[in-house]
PAGUSE-400702 format. One record per residue: x, y, z of N, C-alpha, C in turn. Coordinates in steps of 0.2 Angstrom, whole numbers, padded with zeros to 4 digits, always signed. Atoms other than C-alpha are relative to their C-alpha. Layout:
XYZXYZXYZ;...
! end
This chain:
+0004+0002-0005+0124+0089-0081+0000+0006+0006;+0000-0004-0006+0119+0100-0066+0004-0002+0004;-0003+0001-0007+0128+0101-0050-0003-0004+0005;+0004+0004-0005+0120+0087-0040+0001+0001+0007;-0002-0002-0008+0129+0091-0024-0003+0005+0002;+0003-0007-0001+0123+0109-0025-0006+0000+0000;+0007+0000+0001+0106+0106-0030-0003-0004+0007;+0002+0005-0005+0105+0092-0016+0000+0004+0006;-0001-0004-0006+0111+0105-0002-0006+0004+0000;+0004-0005+0000+0098+0117-0008-0007-0002+0001;+0005+0004-0002+0084+0104-0007+0000-0002+0008;+0000+0001-0006+0089+0099+0010-0001+0007+0004;+0003-0005-0004+0088+0116+0016-0006+0003+0000;+0008-0001+0001+0072+0120+0009-0004-0004+0004;+0003+0004-0004+0066+0104+0016+0000+0002+0007;-0001-0001-0007+0072+0109+0034-0004+0006+0002;+0004-0006-0001+0063+0126+0032-0007-0002-0001;+0006+0002+0001+0047+0117+0028-0002-0006+0006;+0000+0004-0004+0049+0105+0043-0007+0000+0006;+0003-0001-0004+0038+0112+0055-0009+0000-0003;+0007+0000+0005+0022+0114+0042-0002-0008-0001;+0001+0007+0001+0025+0096+0037-0002-0004+0006;+0000+0004-0006+0026+0089+0054-0009+0001+0002;+0005-0003-0001+0010+0100+0058-0005-0004-0005;+0004+0005+0004+0001+0090+0043+0000-0007+0001;+0001+0008-0003+0006+0073+0048-0004+0000+0005;+0004+0001-0006-0001+0076+0064-0008+0002+0000;+0007-0001+0001-0017+0083+0058-0003-0006-0003;+0004+0005+0005-0021+0068+0046+0000-0006+0006;+0001+0006-0005-0016+0056+0061-0006+0001+0005;+0005-0002-0004-0029+0065+0072-0006-0001-0003;+0007+0001+0003-0042+0064+0059+0000-0006-0005;+0000+0006+0005-0042+0046+0052-0005-0001-0004;+0006+0002+0005-0052+0042+0037+0001-0006-0004;-0001+0006+0003-0054+0025+0030-0001+0001-0008;+0000+0001+0007-0053+0019+0013-0005+0004-0005;+0005-0004+0006-0061+0030-0002-0004+0005+0004;+0003-0005-0005-0066+0042+0014+0004+0006+0002;-0005-0004-0002-0051+0052+0014+0000+0007-0002;+0001-0006+0002-0059+0069+0011+0004+0005+0002;-0004-0005-0005-0050+0080+0024+0007-0001-0003;-0008+0001+0002-0032+0072+0020+0002+0002-0007;-0001-0002+0007-0034+0074+0001+0000+0007-0001;+0000-0006+0001-0039+0091+0003+0005+0005+0002;-0006-0003-0002-0025+0097+0014+0006-0001-0003;-0007+0001+0003-0012+0089+0004-0001+0004-0007;+0001-0004+0007-0019+0098-0012+0001+0006+0001;-0001-0007-0003-0019+0114-0003+0007+0002+0000;-0008-0001-0001-0001+0112+0002+0003+0001-0006;-0005+0000+0006+0005+0108-0015-0003+0006-0006;+0001-0006+0003-0004+0122-0023+0003+0006+0002;-0003-0006-0003+0003+0135-0011+0007-0001-0002;-0008+0001+0003+0020+0128-0018+0001+0000-0007;-0002-0001+0007+0017+0131-0037-0002-0006-0003;+0002+0006+0004+0009+0114-0041-0006+0002-0002;+0008-0001+0004-0005+0113-0054-0003-0007+0002;+0004+0007-0003-0018+0100-0045-0006-0001-0003;+0007+0004+0001-0031+0089-0052-0003-0004+0005;+0002+0004-0006-0043+0083-0039-0005-0005-0004;+0004+0005+0001-0053+0068-0041+0001-0005-0007;-0002+0003+0006-0043+0060-0055-0001-0008+0000;+0002+0007+0002-0047+0042-0062-0006-0004+0003;+0007+0001-0003-0064+0043-0055+0000-0001+0007;+0000+0002-0009-0060+0042-0036+0001+0007+0002;+0002-0007-0002-0066+0058-0028+0006+0003+0004;-0006-0002-0005-0051+0058-0015+0007-0001-0004;-0006+0000+0004-0038+0055-0028+0003+0007-0003;+0000-0007+0004-0028+0069-0035+0009-0002-0005;-0006+0001+0004-0012+0072-0047+0002+0007-0001;-0004-0007+0001-0001+0087-0045+0007+0000-0003;-0006-0001+0006+0011+0093-0058+0004+0007+0002;-0005-0006+0000+0027+0104-0057+0006-0002-0006;-0004+0003+0005+0037+0104-0074+0005+0004+0000;-0007-0002+0000+0055+0107-0076+0001+0003-0007;-0001-0001+0007+0064+0110-0092-0003-0004-0005;+0002+0004+0003+0058+0102-0107+0004-0007-0001;-0005+0006+0000+0064+0084-0109+0000-0004+0006;+0000+0004-0008+0068+0071-0095-0005-0003+0001;+0005+0004-0002+0059+0059-0086-0006+0004+0004;+0006-0001-0005+0042+0060-0077+0000-0004+0006;+0000+0003-0006+0044+0056-0059-0006+0001+0005;+0005+0000-0004+0030+0052-0048+0001-0002+0008;+0000+0002-0007+0030+0054-0029-0007-0003+0002;+0006+0002-0001+0017+0044-0021-0003+0001+0008;+0003-0002-0006+0005+0049-0006-0006-0005+0001;+0006+0003-0003-0006+0036+0004-0002+0003+0006;+0004-0005-0005-0018+0044+0017-0007-0004+0003;+0006+0003-0004-0031+0031+0022+0003-0004+0008;+0000+0002-0008-0033+0025+0040-0002-0008+0000;+0003+0006-0001-0037+0007+0046-0007+0001+0005;+0006+0000-0005-0055+0004+0054+0001-0002+0008;-0002+0001-0005-0054+0004+0071+0007+0002+0005;-0008-0001-0002-0034+0007+0072+0002+0006-0001;-0003-0007+0003-0033+0024+0064+0006-0001-0003;-0007+0000+0004-0015+0027+0057+0005-0005+0002;-0004+0005-0003-0009+0011+0063+0006-0003-0006;-0004+0001+0005+0000+0009+0047+0005+0005-0004;-0004-0005+0001+0008+0026+0046-0001+0003-0006;+0002-0003+0006-0001+0033+0031+0001+0007+0001;-0002-0007-0001+0000+0050+0038+0008+0002-0002;-0008-0001+0003+0019+0049+0036+0001+0000-0008;-0002+0001+0007+0019+0042+0019-0003+0006-0005;+0003-0006+0002+0007+0056+0014+0005+0006-0001;-0004-0006-0001+0018+0070+0021+0007-0002-0002;-0007+0001+0002+0035+0062+0015-0001+0001-0008;+0002-0001+0007+0027+0061-0003+0001+0009-0001;+0002-0007+0001+0021+0080-0002+0007+0003+0002;-0005-0004-0003+0036+0086+0008+0007-0002-0005;-0005+0001+0005+0049+0078-0005-0002+0005-0006;+0004-0005+0006+0038+0088-0019+0002+0007+0001;-0001-0006-0001+0040+0104-0010+0007+0001+0001;-0007-0002+0000+0058+0103-0007+0004+0000-0007;-0003+0001+0007+0061+0098-0025-0002+0007-0004;+0002-0004+0005+0050+0112-0031+0003+0007-0002;-0004-0006+0002+0062+0128-0031+0007-0002-0004;-0006+0003+0005+0076+0118-0041-0003-0004-0006;+0003+0002+0005+0064+0111-0053+0002+0004-0007;+0000-0003+0006+0067+0125-0065+0008-0001-0004;-0008+0002+0003+0086+0119-0067+0001-0008-0002;-0002+0006+0002+0082+0102-0071-0005-0003-0006;+0004+0001+0006+0074+0092-0086-0005-0005+0003;+0006+0005-0003+0057+0083-0083-0005+0004+0003;+0007-0001-0004+0041+0084-0074-0001-0004+0007;+0001+0003-0008+0037+0081-0055-0007-0001+0000;+0008+0002-0001+0020+0072-0051-0001-0001+0008;+0002+0004-0006+0013+0069-0034-0006-0002-0002;+0007+0004+0001-0002+0057-0035-0002-0004+0006;+0004+0002-0006-0013+0055-0021-0004-0006-0001;+0003+0006+0002-0018+0037-0021-0004-0003+0007;+0005+0002-0006-0032+0033-0009-0001-0007+0000;+0003+0006-0001-0038+0016-0001+0005-0005-0002;-0004+0005+0000-0022+0006-0001-0002-0006+0005;+0002+0004-0004-0029-0003+0013-0006-0005-0001;+0004+0004+0003-0039-0016+0003-0004+0003-0005;+0005-0003+0006-0047-0004-0009+0003-0001-0007;-0004-0001+0005-0033-0004-0022+0000+0005-0005;+0002-0008+0003-0034+0014-0026+0005+0000-0006;-0004-0001+0004-0017+0012-0035-0002-0004-0008;+0002+0003+0005-0024-0001-0046-0005+0003-0004;+0005-0003+0003-0039+0008-0050+0002+0006-0006;-0004-0006+0003-0028+0024-0056+0005-0002-0006;-0003+0003+0006-0018+0013-0066-0003-0001-0006;+0006+0002+0007-0032+0006-0077-0002+0006-0001;+0004-0006+0003-0039+0024-0078+0006+0003-0004;-0004-0003+0004-0023+0029-0086+0005+0007+0004;-0003-0006-0004-0017+0041-0072+0008-0001+0001;-0007+0002-0001+0000+0033-0072+0004+0001-0006;-0002+0000+0008+0002+0034-0091+0005+0006+0000;-0006-0004+0001+0021+0042-0096+0003+0000+0006;-0004+0000-0005+0027+0040-0078+0006-0005+0000;-0005+0004+0001+0045+0034-0079+0002-0003+0007;-0002+0004-0007+0047+0029-0059-0005+0003+0004;+0005-0003-0006+0035+0030-0044+0003-0002+0005;-0005+0001-0008+0043+0032-0026-0004+0001+0004;+0002-0001-0006+0037+0030-0010+0004-0003+0005;-0004+0003-0005+0043+0026+0007-0006-0002+0006;+0004+0003-0005+0034+0016+0021+0002+0000+0006;-0001+0001-0007+0035+0017+0039+0002-0007+0003;-0001+0006-0001+0042+0002+0048+0005+0000+0007;-0005+0000-0005+0054-0004+0062+0006-0001-0002;-0006+0000+0004+0068-0006+0051+0002+0004-0006;-0001-0004+0007+0077+0004+0037+0003-0005-0005;-0002+0005+0004+0077-0007+0023-0002+0003-0008;+0001-0003+0008+0078-0003+0002-0007-0002-0002;+0006+0002+0004+0064-0013-0002-0005-0004+0006;+0003+0003-0003+0050-0023+0004-0003-0007-0002;+0002+0006+0002+0044-0041+0004-0008-0001-0002;+0007+0000+0000+0027-0039-0002-0003-0007-0004;+0003+0006+0003+0016-0054-0005-0007+0002-0005;+0005-0001+0004+0002-0056-0019-0005-0002+0005;+0006+0003-0005-0015-0058-0010-0006+0001-0004;+0005-0002+0002-0032-0059-0014-0006-0001+0006;+0005-0001-0006-0048-0056-0003-0006-0003-0002;+0006+0003+0002-0063-0068-0005-0005+0001+0006;+0006+0000-0004-0080-0065+0001-0004-0006-0002;+0004+0007-0001-0088-0083+0006-0008+0002+0002;+0007-0001-0003-0107-0082+0008-0004-0007-0001;+0003+0005+0000-0116-0098+0012-0009+0001+0002;+0006-0002+0001-0135-0099+0010-0003-0008+0002;+0004+0006-0002-0146-0113+0020-0007+0000+0000;+0008+0000-0001-0163-0117+0026-0002+0002+0007;+0002+0000-0007-0170-0109+0042-0004-0003+0002;+0003+0004-0003-0178-0117+0055+0000+0002+0008;+0000-0001-0008-0183-0116+0074+0006-0005+0004;-0007+0004-0002-0167-0123+0082-0002-0004+0005;+0002+0005-0005-0177-0131+0096-0007-0005-0002;+0006+0004+0002-0194-0136+0088+0002-0005-0006;+0000+0004+0005-0188-0142+0072+0006+0000-0004;-0006-0001+0004-0170-0142+0068+0002-0004-0004;-0001+0004+0007-0171-0156+0056-0003+0003-0007;+0004-0004+0006-0180-0144+0045+0005+0004-0003;-0006-0005+0002-0164-0133+0043+0006-0002-0002;-0008+0002+0002-0148-0133+0034+0004+0007+0002;-0004-0005-0004-0136-0122+0044+0006+0003-0004;-0005-0004+0005-0127-0110+0034+0008+0002+0005;-0005-0001-0004-0115-0106+0049+0004-0006+0001;-0003+0006+0001-0110-0124+0050+0005-0001-0006;-0003+0001+0007-0104-0123+0032+0007+0005+0001;-0006-0003-0003-0093-0108+0039+0005-0003+0003;-0004+0004-0005-0086-0118+0053+0004-0006-0004;-0005+0004+0003-0081-0132+0041+0004+0002-0005;-0005-0003+0004-0073-0120+0029+0005+0002+0004;-0006-0001-0005-0062-0115+0043+0004-0006+0002;-0003+0006-0002-0058-0132+0048+0004-0003-0007;-0003+0002+0006-0054-0136+0029+0006+0005-0001;-0006-0004+0001-0042-0121+0028+0005-0002+0005;-0006+0002-0005-0033-0127+0044+0002-0006-0003;-0003+0007+0002-0031-0144+0036+0004+0001-0006;-0004-0002+0005-0023-0136+0021+0006+0002+0002;-0006-0005-0002-0010-0127+0031+0007-0004-0001;-0005+0005+0000+0002-0142+0032+0002-0002-0007;-0002+0001+0007+0002-0144+0013+0000+0006-0005;-0001-0006+0004+0005-0126+0007+0007+0002+0001;-0008-0002-0001+0022-0118+0003+0001+0005+0005;-0002-0005-0006+0031-0108+0016-0002+0007-0001;+0002-0007+0001+0027-0091+0007-0007+0001+0001;+0007+0001+0001+0008-0096+0008-0003+0003+0008;+0004-0002-0007-0003-0086+0022-0008+0000-0001;+0007+0000+0000-0021-0088+0024-0004+0001+0007;+0004-0002-0007-0033-0080+0037-0006+0003-0003;+0008-0001+0002-0051-0077+0038-0003+0002+0007;+0005-0002-0005-0065-0069+0049-0006-0002-0002;+0007+0002+0003-0084-0074+0050-0002+0008+0001;+0003-0006+0002-0092-0059+0043-0007+0000+0003;+0008+0002-0003-0110-0065+0047-0001-0007+0003;+0000+0006-0004-0114-0078+0060-0008-0001+0001;+0007+0001+0000-0133-0079+0058-0004+0006+0004;+0004-0005-0003-0147-0069+0067-0002+0000+0007;+0001+0002-0007-0151-0077+0083+0001-0007+0002;-0002+0008-0001-0146-0093+0092-0005-0005-0001;+0005+0004+0001-0163-0100+0092-0003-0002-0008;+0003+0002+0008-0165-0100+0073+0006-0003-0005;-0004+0001+0005-0155-0110+0061+0002+0005-0005;-0002-0006+0004-0144-0098+0052-0002-0002-0008;+0000+0000+0008-0150-0096+0033+0006+0002-0003;-0008-0003+0002-0135-0085+0030+0005+0000+0004;-0007-0003-0003-0118-0084+0035+0005+0001-0005;-0007-0002+0005-0102-0078+0028+0006+0002+0003;-0006-0001-0003-0084-0077+0030+0005+0004-0006;-0006-0003+0004-0069-0066+0023+0006-0003+0001;-0007+0004-0001-0054-0075+0019+0005+0004-0005;-0005-0002+0003-0038-0068+0013+0006-0005-0001;-0006+0005+0002-0025-0078+0004+0006+0004-0003;-0005-0002+0003-0007-0074+0000+0005-0004-0002;-0007+0005+0003+0009-0080-0009+0005+0006-0002;-0005-0004+0003+0025-0072-0015+0000-0001-0007;+0000+0001+0006+0021-0078-0031-0008+0001-0003;+0007-0002+0001+0004-0071-0039-0002-0006-0005;+0002+0005+0004+0004-0085-0052-0002-0007+0004;+0001+0005-0006+0005-0099-0038-0007+0002+0003;+0006-0002-0004-0009-0089-0029-0006-0001-0004;+0006+0002+0004-0022-0089-0043-0001-0005-0003;+0000+0007+0004-0017-0105-0053+0000-0006+0006;-0002+0005-0003-0014-0116-0038-0005+0001+0007;+0003-0001-0007-0020-0109-0020-0008+0002+0000;+0007-0002+0000-0036-0101-0023-0004-0005-0003;+0005+0006+0002-0044-0116-0033+0000-0005+0005;+0001+0004-0006-0040-0126-0017-0004+0002+0005;+0006-0004-0005-0049-0114-0007-0007+0000-0002;+0006+0001+0002-0063-0114-0018-0002-0007+0000;+0003+0007+0000-0065-0134-0017-0001+0000+0008;+0001+0000-0007-0064-0131+0002-0006+0003+0001;+0006-0003-0001-0078-0119+0002-0007-0004-0004;+0006+0005+0002-0089-0130-0010-0001-0007+0003;-0001+0007-0004-0084-0146+0000-0005+0001+0007;+0004-0003-0006-0092-0136+0016-0007+0000-0002;+0006-0001+0002-0106-0133+0007-0005-0007-0003;+0002+0006+0002-0109-0151+0001-0003-0004+0006;+0002+0004-0007-0108-0158+0018-0005+0002+0004;+0006-0002-0003-0121-0146+0025-0007+0001-0004;+0005+0001+0005-0132-0147+0011-0002+0009-0001;+0000-0007+0002-0131-0127+0008+0003+0002-0006;-0003-0002+0007-0126-0117-0008+0006+0006+0003;-0004-0005-0002-0111-0106-0008+0001+0005-0007;-0001-0005+0004-0106-0090-0017+0007+0003+0001;-0007-0004-0002-0087-0084-0018+0002+0005-0005;-0002-0006+0005-0082-0068-0025+0006+0004+0003;-0005-0004-0002-0068-0056-0025-0002+0007+0004;+0002-0006-0005-0070-0043-0011+0004+0006-0002;-0004-0005+0002-0057-0031-0018+0004-0001-0005;-0005+0001+0005-0044-0029-0031+0005-0005+0001;-0006+0003-0003-0031-0043-0030+0006+0004+0000;-0007-0004+0000-0014-0037-0026+0005-0005-0002;-0005+0003+0002+0002-0042-0034+0007+0000+0005;-0005+0000-0003+0019-0046-0027+0004+0005-0002;-0005-0005+0002+0032-0032-0028+0005-0001-0005;-0006+0001+0005+0044-0031-0043+0005+0005+0001;-0006-0004-0003+0060-0023-0034+0004+0002-0007;-0004-0003+0004+0071-0012-0044+0007+0001+0003;-0006-0002-0003+0089-0013-0040+0003+0007+0000;-0003-0008+0001+0095+0004-0046-0004+0004+0004;+0003-0004-0005+0081+0013-0036+0002-0002+0007;-0001+0001-0008+0084+0003-0020+0008+0003+0001;-0007-0003-0001+0104+0007-0023-0001+0007+0002;+0000-0007+0000+0099+0026-0024-0004+0001+0007;+0004+0000-0007+0087+0024-0008+0006-0001+0006;-0004+0001-0005+0102+0017+0001+0005+0006+0001;-0005-0005+0001+0114+0031-0005-0003+0007+0005;+0002-0006-0003+0102+0045+0002-0003-0001+0006;+0002+0001-0006+0096+0036+0017+0007+0000+0004;-0005-0002-0004+0113+0035+0023+0003+0008+0000;+0000-0006+0000+0115+0053+0019-0003+0003+0004;+0005-0002-0006+0101+0056+0032+0003-0003+0006;-0003+0004-0007+0112+0046+0044-0003-0006+0002;+0002+0007-0002+0102+0030+0043+0003-0006+0000;-0004+0008+0001+0109+0012+0046-0005-0004-0003;+0004+0003+0004+0102+0001+0034+0001-0007+0002;-0001+0007-0002+0098-0017+0039-0001-0004-0007;+0000+0003+0007+0101-0029+0026-0007-0004-0002;+0006+0003+0002+0086-0036+0016-0003-0007+0001;+0003+0007-0003+0077-0051+0024-0007-0002-0001;+0005+0001+0002+0063-0058+0015-0005-0004+0005;+0004+0003-0006+0059-0068+0030-0002+0004+0006;+0001-0006-0006+0058-0053+0042-0008+0001-0001;+0008-0001-0001+0038-0053+0038-0001+0004-0006;+0003-0003+0007+0028-0047+0022-0007+0001+0002;+0007+0000+0002+0011-0039+0020+0000+0001-0007;+0002-0001+0007+0003-0034+0004-0003+0007-0001;+0001-0006+0002+0001-0019-0006-0002+0001-0006;+0002-0001+0007-0007-0011-0022+0006+0003-0003;-0006-0003+0003+0011-0003-0025+0002-0006-0004;-0003+0005+0004+0014-0021-0031-0002-0001-0006;+0002+0000+0006+0003-0020-0045+0002+0006-0005;-0002-0005+0003+0009-0003-0049+0008-0001-0003;-0008+0003+0002+0029-0010-0049-0001-0005-0004;-0001+0004+0006+0024-0023-0061-0002+0004-0006;+0001-0004+0006+0018-0009-0073+0006+0005-0003;-0005-0005+0001+0033+0003-0071+0005+0000+0005;-0005+0000-0006+0048+0005-0060-0003+0003+0005;+0002-0002-0007+0044+0007-0042+0006-0001+0005;-0003+0001-0006+0052+0011-0025-0005+0000+0005;+0002+0000-0007+0045+0005-0009+0004-0001+0005;-0005+0002-0006+0058+0008+0004-0003+0000+0006;+0002+0000-0007+0056+0007+0022+0005+0004+0005;-0004-0004-0005+0061+0019+0036-0003-0002+0007;+0001+0002-0007+0061+0014+0055-0003+0007+0003;+0002-0004-0004+0050+0023+0067-0002-0001+0007;+0000+0003-0007+0051+0011+0082+0005-0005-0003;-0003+0006+0000+0062-0003+0085-0003-0006+0001;+0003+0008-0001+0049-0016+0088-0007+0000-0002;+0007+0000+0001+0031-0011+0085-0001-0002-0009;+0002+0001+0007+0024-0018+0067-0008+0003-0002;+0007-0003+0003+0010-0011+0056-0006-0003+0003;+0007+0003-0001-0008-0013+0060+0000-0002+0008;+0001+0001-0006-0005-0012+0079-0002+0007+0004;+0001-0007-0005-0010+0002+0093+0007+0002+0001;-0006-0002+0000+0008+0003+0096+0004+0003-0006;-0002-0004+0007+0013+0008+0078-0004+0006-0001;+0005-0006+0001-0002+0020+0078+0005+0006+0004;-0003-0005-0006+0007+0029+0093+0008+0003-0003;-0005-0002+0003+0023+0028+0084+0001+0005-0006;+0001-0004+0007+0017+0037+0068-0002+0007+0002;+0000-0007-0002+0014+0052+0079+0005+0002+0004;-0007-0002-0004+0031+0052+0089+0004+0004-0002;-0005-0005+0003+0045+0063+0088+0005-0005-0004;-0003+0004+0004+0054+0048+0081-0004+0000-0008;+0005+0000+0006+0040+0047+0067+0000+0007-0003;+0000-0005+0003+0041+0065+0064+0007+0001-0003;-0007-0001+0003+0060+0064+0060+0000-0004-0006;+0001+0004+0004+0056+0049+0050-0001+0003-0006;+0003-0003+0005+0045+0059+0040+0005+0006-0003;-0005-0005+0004+0059+0074+0036+0005-0005-0003;-0005+0003+0005+0071+0060+0032-0002-0003-0006;+0002+0003+0005+0060+0051+0021-0001+0005-0006;+0002-0004+0006+0055+0066+0011+0007+0002-0003;-0006-0002+0003+0074+0070+0009+0003-0006-0004;-0001+0006+0005+0077+0052+0003-0003+0000-0007;+0005-0001+0006+0063+0054-0009+0002+0005-0005;-0002-0005+0002+0069+0069-0014+0007+0000-0005;-0006+0001+0004+0087+0064-0018-0001-0004-0005;+0001+0005+0006+0081+0049-0028-0003+0003-0006;+0003-0003+0005+0070+0059-0039+0005+0004-0003;-0006-0004+0003+0085+0071-0041+0005-0003-0006;-0003+0004+0002+0095+0058-0047-0003-0003-0007;+0003+0002+0006+0083+0052-0060-0001+0007-0005;+0001-0006+0006+0081+0070-0067+0006+0002-0002;-0007-0003+0002+0100+0073-0067+0004-0003-0004;-0004+0005+0003+0107+0058-0073-0002-0005-0005;+0002+0006+0005+0102+0048-0089+0003-0007+0000;-0003+0007-0001+0114+0034-0086-0004-0002+0006;+0004+0003-0005+0104+0031-0070-0007-0002-0001;+0006+0001+0004+0088+0033-0078+0000-0007-0004;-0001+0008+0004+0093+0018-0090+0002-0005+0004;+0000+0005-0004+0099+0008-0076-0007-0002+0003;+0008+0001-0004+0081+0009-0067-0004-0003-0007;+0005+0003+0006+0073+0005-0085+0003-0008-0001;-0002+0006+0001+0085-0010-0087-0001-0005+0006;+0002+0004-0006+0082-0017-0070-0008-0002+0000;+0008+0002+0001+0064-0015-0073-0002-0007-0004;+0001+0005+0005+0065-0026-0088+0004-0006+0001;-0003+0007-0002+0076-0039-0081-0003-0003+0005;+0003+0002-0005+0065-0042-0067-0008-0002-0001;+0006+0002+0002+0050-0046-0078-0001-0007+0001;+0003+0007-0002+0040-0062-0073+0001-0005-0005;
! end
């Protein structure tokens, strides 16, 4: 077995030498936000950086132009470990989920590991995963075979706490379109069938459901089309509804059918017709891995991070990392960049380019590199990871 402590110190020293370049890249991505599937610049910058450090890079993998897979092999045998990069921004808010940090953490960990891979058994991958914000990039890449042969996939998300895991909810986004009959709203409203009224009734139906759903359920929606003009009875109106639950089976077998009934009922009451379609890939809940989370804690403490106990009630979003974690062992750790700001806010976007955010970038890269090092150097730990994944099966 290699001397892990000695290798870890080399990794930390190399990472510190790359600090300025990584922070500069994080800031550049932050200053040039690109939304899902449009991350042309961020993807190119990450690929160029990895190539400069000896990685063989494939661009456009899985049929996604802004996805990539970079590879650096160690000695034959051993596991294949993937470090994940997310780099899409939010419409209107920029990098308010801190994906500029996620991207550079993954690349930074890979760069820190690169000089020591010749002393380790296995292969190191960096996989660029576009469109986490609703596009399901990881799901598309998983289905395309990009993750075939990967033993563990690792990433860290910025947050307001340091936690080894995330309580991600399964989610589905539904596009609901009502079609009615247009009419002059003053001369002959009786000839119309109001599609916007159906949307309004659907919102009321969702509100009526809220008292009779489980505590882990979340339902939220917007009006995406409210008609053409106030003096025309709307022929078409639409809403986008997101439903979430801690249990994907409950989401798809119970909650979504109830929502479908609400949408159909609104159509019946207004004399309109309705079409409901999935607006994106459904996201699964995260399948947590105790061994990987324990390693995260070890290396977070090595970076002088104080960890908060995991609390599922502290809030949860949804991520396509949930789907990936159902297919292979995964880590989705959390490191703080602010004490209060939550993702998807302007305050969080500012924190993602702050001095504290920059330090979290370096700490996160060090944590990811440390966890990967354990996977490469300790066969017993790798077996714990595999056993934990099997034990957490639905």
